[in-house]
C-alpha positions, 0 to 999 in steps of 0.5 A: 543501454539505459541503466536504472536503479531500483529502490533497493539499490540494484542496477538494471539494464534494459536493451529496449522499452519493455513489451512483456511485463509481469507485475507481482504487486497488486497496487503497482498492477493498478498503476501500470493500468493507469499509465496505459500499459494494457498491451505490455502487461502479460502476467499478474498475480491472483491478488491483482484485482484492479482493474477487474477486467485485467483480473479476469483476462490477464494470465496469472502467475500465482500469488505474491509469495508463491510465483509459478516459475513455469508460467513465468518461463512461458511468458519470457518477460522482459521486465518483472516488477516486484516489491521487497516486502510483498514478494518472497526474497528467494523467489525474486532472487531466482527470477532476477538471475533469469529476467530483468527485475525492478524492486520497489521498497516503499514506506512513505508517500515520497517513496511511492511517488518516486516509484511512480516516476521510475516506472513511468521512465522505464515503461516510456510513460514519463509524461503520464507518470509526471502528471499523476505525481503532480495530481497526487501531490496536489491532492495530499497538500489540499488534504493537509490544508483542510485538516489544519484549517478544520475542527478535526481533532488532531493527533488522535491516539490510534492503532491500525490492525492488519491481522487477527489471531494473533492481533497485529498492528503497524509500526512507524516504518510502514506506508500505512503509518505514513497514511495515518499521519496524513490523516492526523492520527497518532500511531501508538505503535510508532516506535515499533517496526514493521507489523508488531504482534499486540494484545488488546490490553495495549490498546486500553485507555486507563481512566484519566490517561487517554494519551497513553491509550487508543482513542481510535482503532482502525479495522481495514478490509485487508489483508484480514477482512474485518467486518462489523462483527469484529467491532462488536467483538472488540468494543466491550473490551475497549469501551473508551475507544472509537472503532471503525471499519476502513478501506484497507486499499486506501491506506496500503496501496501505494500506486495510482490508488493514491489519486483516490486516497486523499478524498477518501481520508477527507470523507472518513474524517468528516464521518468521524465528526458526526 
């Protein structure tokens, strides 16, 4: 009987290759699609918007933090894929008492690649996962080379907001922080953990002290949907800061969306130079 270890250190025994899989993580749902598991996926969350036809057609089991146990019971999954941060701990523990549950825990690109390989092995898609990992690795290596060889400003002091009222940013132990680093952005909240609540005063650049202020502020499309009106709201308060809208999925989705992220980052950096 195959024994698998998830990213939280839990062991998982599976009698056979899973045929009824429930995914409780949007970015990993998209990954499972790109691994070719259309038939096997029997449940997703209401936030699993990619691919669109799965979002419209696959049974929904509630939200990432509000799983409907009755729907899960009706599916009788032989594998549930969850995430330590995105899902509710007590709910996942309850599900694990009744079904095989594999939990990811991701704060770096390397951990994301490990997750892809692990899910490829569990679902009998090892070759597809291996090819995907190689492609993602190559794309990020080329991004790094392009940044080093380009005239892009390196180590731009930056911040990334995930929420408004209260404003919340990202600490140094998050996946978003790792993606910022790979763009050459220096996260001013790198010494904080997870998602610190901040105030605008912490972002301000004092005259002659740009290194201690925020030169670049990133406003993503999710989880809070920032728009241009929020740039207009913040810019007068941060006159020395460049504020831009970014695709939140590219910075925070750690599945097959990573195939697209390097080219998006490259384009973003080029736009910033204009």
